[in-house]
C-alpha positions in Angstrom: -40.4 -19.5 -107.2 -38.6 -22.5 -108.5 -35.3 -20.6 -108.4 -36.0 -19.6 -104.8 -36.8 -23.2 -103.8 -33.7 -24.5 -105.5 -31.6 -21.9 -103.7 -33.2 -22.9 -100.4 -32.5 -26.6 -101.0 -28.9 -25.8 -101.9 -28.4 -23.9 -98.6 -30.1 -26.6 -96.6 -28.0 -29.3 -98.3 -24.9 -27.5 -97.3 -26.1 -27.3 -93.7 -27.1 -31.0 -93.9 -23.7 -32.0 -95.1 -22.1 -30.3 -92.2 -24.5 -31.7 -89.7 -24.5 -35.3 -90.9 -20.7 -35.6 -91.5 -21.5 -37.8 -94.5 -19.7 -40.8 -93.1 -20.3 -44.5 -92.4 -20.6 -43.8 -88.7 -23.9 -43.1 -87.1 -23.6 -40.1 -84.7 -25.6 -40.1 -81.5 -28.8 -38.2 -81.9 -32.5 -38.2 -80.9 -34.9 -39.1 -83.7 -38.7 -38.6 -83.9 -39.2 -40.4 -87.3 -38.2 -43.7 -88.7 -34.4 -43.3 -89.4 -33.5 -43.1 -93.1 -30.3 -44.8 -94.3 -29.1 -43.8 -97.8 -27.0 -46.3 -99.7 -24.9 -45.0 -102.7 -23.9 -46.9 -105.8 -20.8 -47.8 -107.8 -18.0 -45.2 -107.6 -20.4 -43.2 -105.4 -20.1 -41.9 -101.9 -22.3 -40.6 -99.0 -22.0 -37.1 -100.5 -24.3 -38.3 -103.4 -27.2 -37.8 -101.1 -26.7 -34.0 -100.4 -29.8 -33.0 -102.4 -32.0 -35.7 -100.9 -30.9 -34.9 -97.3 -31.5 -31.2 -97.9 -35.0 -31.9 -99.2 -35.8 -34.1 -96.3 -34.6 -31.6 -93.8 -36.6 -28.9 -95.5 -39.7 -31.1 -95.2 -39.3 -31.7 -91.5 -36.6 -34.4 -91.0 -33.9 -33.7 -88.5 -30.2 -34.5 -88.5 -30.9 -37.4 -86.1 -33.3 -39.0 -88.7 -30.8 -39.2 -91.6 -27.8 -41.4 -92.1 -25.6 -42.2 -95.1 -23.8 -45.5 -95.3 -20.5 -45.4 -97.1 -18.6 -48.5 -98.3 -15.9 -49.8 -100.6 -17.8 -50.1 -103.9 -15.1 -52.3 -105.5 -15.5 -55.2 -103.1 -18.1 -57.9 -103.1 -21.7 -56.6 -102.7 -22.1 -59.3 -100.1 -19.3 -57.8 -98.0 -20.8 -54.3 -98.4 -24.2 -55.8 -97.3 -22.6 -57.2 -94.2 -21.2 -53.7 -93.5 -24.7 -52.3 -94.0 -26.1 -54.9 -91.5 -23.6 -53.6 -88.9 -24.5 -50.0 -89.8 -28.2 -50.6 -89.4 -27.6 -52.1 -85.9 -25.6 -49.0 -85.0 -28.3 -46.7 -86.2 -31.0 -48.6 -84.3 -28.9 -48.5 -81.1 -28.1 -44.8 -81.6 -31.7 -43.7 -82.2 -33.6 -46.3 -80.2 -35.8 -47.1 -83.2 -36.9 -50.6 -84.1 -36.8 -50.2 -87.8 -35.1 -48.1 -90.5 -36.1 -46.9 -94.0 -33.5 -47.6 -96.7 -33.1 -45.5 -99.9 -30.6 -46.8 -102.4 -29.2 -45.8 -105.8 -27.7 -47.9 -108.6 -25.5 -50.7 -107.2 -26.7 -49.8 -103.7 -29.8 -51.8 -104.7 -27.7 -55.0 -104.7 -26.2 -54.1 -101.3 -29.6 -53.3 -99.8 -31.3 -56.3 -101.3 -28.6 -58.7 -100.2 -28.9 -57.4 -96.6 -32.7 -57.7 -96.6 -33.0 -61.0 -98.4 -29.8 -62.9 -97.5 -28.6 -61.5 -94.1 -31.9 -61.5 -92.2 -32.4 -57.7 -92.5 -36.0 -57.7 -93.6 -37.6 -57.4 -90.1 -35.5 -54.2 -89.5 -36.5 -52.5 -92.7 -39.9 -50.7 -92.8 -39.5 -49.2 -96.4 -37.0 -50.0 -99.1 -36.8 -47.4 -101.9 -34.7 -48.2 -104.9 -33.8 -45.3 -107.2 -32.4 -46.6 -110.5 -31.2 -49.7 -108.7 -29.2 -52.4 -110.4 -31.5 -55.0 -108.9 -31.3 -57.5 -111.7 -27.9 -56.3 -113.0 -26.8 -54.1 -115.9 -24.8 -54.9 -119.0 -22.9 -51.6 -118.3 -21.0 -53.6 -115.6 -19.1 -55.2 -118.5 -16.9 -52.1 -118.5 -15.6 -52.6 -115.0 -15.2 -56.3 -114.5 -11.8 -55.8 -112.9 -13.9 -55.1 -109.7 -15.7 -58.0 -108.0 -18.7 -55.8 -107.5 -19.1 -55.4 -111.3 -18.7 -59.2 -111.9 -21.6 -59.7 -109.5 -23.6 -56.9 -111.1 -23.3 -58.3 -114.7 -26.5 -60.1 -115.8 -26.3 -63.8 -115.5 -23.9 -63.8 -112.5 -24.2 -66.3 -109.7 -24.6 -63.5 -107.3 -27.7 -62.2 -109.1 -29.1 -65.7 -109.5 -28.8 -66.2 -105.8 -30.1 -62.8 -104.8 -33.2 -62.9 -107.0 -34.3 -66.5 -106.4 -37.6 -66.8 -104.6 -39.6 -63.8 -103.4 -38.1 -60.5 -104.5 -40.0 -58.5 -101.9 -40.2 -60.7 -98.8 -41.9 -60.0 -95.5 -43.8 -56.9 -94.3 -41.3 -54.4 -95.7 -42.8 -52.0 -98.2 -40.9 -51.9 -101.5 -40.8 -49.3 -104.3 -38.6 -48.6 -107.3 -38.1 -45.6 -109.6 -36.7 -46.3 -113.1 -36.5 -44.6 -116.5 -35.8 -45.5 -120.2 -33.4 -42.5 -120.2 -31.3 -44.0 -117.5 -28.4 -44.9 -119.8 -26.5 -46.9 -117.1 -29.0 -49.5 -115.9 -29.4 -51.6 -119.1 -32.0 -52.8 -119.6 -33.6 -50.0 -117.6 -36.4 -52.4 -116.4 -33.7 -54.2 -114.4 -34.6 -51.9 -111.5 -38.2 -53.3 -111.2 -38.9 -55.7 -108.4 -41.7 -58.2 -108.5 -44.2 -57.2 -105.8 -42.9 -53.7 -105.4 -44.6 -50.4 -106.4 -42.6 -49.7 -109.6 -42.6 -46.1 -110.7 -41.8 -45.3 -114.3 -40.1 -41.9 -114.6 -40.6 -40.6 -118.1 -37.1 -39.4 -118.8 -34.3 -39.1 -116.2 -30.6 -40.0 -116.4 -28.9 -42.3 -114.0 -27.0 -39.6 -112.1 -29.7 -37.1 -112.7 -32.0 -39.1 -110.4 -29.8 -38.0 -107.4 -30.9 -34.4 -107.8 -34.4 -35.0 -109.3 -36.6 -33.1 -106.9 -39.8 -34.8 -108.2 -38.4 -38.3 -107.7 -37.0 -37.5 -104.3 -40.3 -36.0 -103.2 -42.0 -39.2 -104.4 -39.6 -41.2 -102.4 -40.2 -39.1 -99.3 -44.0 -39.5 -99.8 -43.5 -43.3 -100.0 -41.5 -43.4 -96.8 -44.3 -41.5 -95.0 -47.0 -44.0 -96.2 
């Protein structure tokens, strides 16, 4: 049964990739649910979300419900957040929705958080789900300080101090995180936690493994439906 479900998800994922185009441009479509915008992390791309999109489609979402924001992961996270703000406006105009749900991974947490907290995005975000998000930074960023995004992601940076000052979960947006001691990239792994969010401890999952962890993705989907 598990092999059959995994095969089904793989097929649906392939169909989802073709349907969504996996780009930073929202295609015109009609949506019946709150649109979901996926935000990838450092050295990632929109294609990271193939399993998640396949699972969501299998559970009733349509192509018009799902979008993947792609950005230049080497630039400032503030610049990427400004791009996300424009992308959200485009998705809202395309779908006619008033709010979106955001699901992020890794450094995508910083991009999403900056948009919500510093660029006035909070009223437009119904749920914010952070999977292994670098929400308070990670010492692993010390290996890529040639990139401004990593300078900002390193613990103690001015960017992080500004981002996390005040309320970490402002407004009526519902916040949740998923984090694991087996992450291996977000160090310390508790960096993902946000004060005021529903913080879900996953017993043992690797940083990249989260992207294809069916149990976690189902938990995220359940959170978005709450």
